[in-house]
N, C-alpha and C positions, 0 to 999 in steps of 0.2 A: 059436271057443274063446276068441280075444280080447277080443271083446266081451261075453262072459260073464264074464270074468275083470275087465274095468272095470267090470262092474257089481255083481258079488258082493263086489268087497274091501271087507272090513269098514272102518265107519267113514270113507268116503269116499265125496262124492257124484258122482253121475254128471258134472258138471263142476265139479271143483274146481281150487284150485291147489296141492293137495298132492298130486294122483293122479299115479301113478307111471307112467313108461314103461317098458312091458315089452318085456324082451329081444326077444321075437318081433316087437314093433311097428316096431324099426328108428328112428322117429321120431313125433312126436306134432303135433297141431294145437294151438298155443297163441294163447288170444286173449284180450288184456286180464289176462295174466298167469293166464289159468285154462285147463288143459287141456280142450279139448273132445272129450267122448265121448258127445254126445247131440245131433241137431239139428244136424249140422254144417253142412248147407247152408242153414238157416235163420240159424244165428250167422255165416258168413262174409257172407251177403247183407247182414244188417243191418249188419256191420260197415264193408263195403264201402260202403255208402251213406248210412253216418252223417254225413260231412263235407259231401256235395253236400246232403243235406237240410238240416243246420245252416245251411249258406250262404244256401240258398234260403229258410228261414225268418226269417234276419235281416233279408235285404232286404225279402220280401214284406211283413213285418208291421212292418219298423222296430224291432226287437228289441235289445235291448242283448246283451252276452255274459252280464250277470247274469241278465237275464231269461229267457234260454235257460236256463242252471244252474238258475234257481228253478222250472222247468217239473216238475212232478212227470209223467215220461214214463212209467212202469209204470201209474198211476192213469189216466192217457190212454189207453194201449195198453188196460187193462181194460176201459173204458168204450166204446171203440170196438168190442171184440171182444165186447161184450155185446149190440149190435144184430146183426140179420139183415144179411147181405151187401149187401142193394139200401140199407137206410136209413145202414149206414155209410159206402157210398159215395157217396150224397146228402149225409151230413154232412160230409165230407172236401171233396167238391167244393163245398157251400157256403162253408166256411169258408178254402177258399184263391182262390175267384173263379172256378172253373171250370165251372161251372152252364152248360149247353148252352141259352140263351136263345134266343128267335126270330130276335133281331138276330145273334146270333153264327152262328146255323145260316142266315141268311138270307145272311150274307157269304161263308158257303162254299157257295153256292147249294144247300143241303139241304132248305130250305123255300121257299114261294114268297112269304111275307110275314114280317116283321119284327113284326109288331103282336102287344101282349099276347092271348093267348085269350079272357082273362077280361073283359078292360074294351073291348078293340078300339079305345081310343083313343090308345093312345101305343106306341111301339116296346117291345118287351119286353126290356129290358136288365137286369142284375144290380140295380142300382139299383131301377128299376122294380118288379122282383121285391117288393123288401123294402117297397115304400110303396103298391102296386096298392091303390086303395078295393075293389075287389072282393072280397079276401078281407083286409080288415084286421084282423078281431077273430081270425079264424083265425091268422094270422101273428104277430098281438101277444102271444097265447097261447102259441105254438111257440118264438118268440124269447124270452119270458120262461122258461120251461121250460129251454130252450139255456143260456143263461146262468147260471143255477141250477146247473144241472150241470155247468158249467164251473169255476163258483166252487166248488163242491163237491169238485172235483179239482184244484184250487189252480192253476188256469191263469192266464198272465201276463193282468193288468188291460187289458193293451195288445190283446191278442187278443179279450177278451171285448168291447172297447170297438168293434170291427169291426162289431158285430151293433148 
């Protein structure tokens, strides 16, 4: 009944600053000044993880506070959600240097060789993946598309320059 009341109160969004705390509720969860009445777990996880993520991004990409504030996070989230789970995971791993290259896997003793499986002439590092001659044209097209998409969502130039 409480959930129905919260959803059906006229003129109040599901999560809104002005949402009443019903007497039967005793208390409510408020995040950033908004009463949370939907997707509680998602909102709490987002809020709790925000500062560690912000610190990580500032350090990882040498961004200033101003650059972090200039990122259109909603657009970036929309862009990533528009991808399949596999593509999204790969995209995030590439952006943050987390791709499991053969060199990385070799140090963990998960593969027998650290060489690039495409050219077999050099260890497969993240740097090598970006410049391996065996896939130069394919890589160039994908990187150009990525950079175009990132510019389209107003990504900080410092992040785009990583490519």
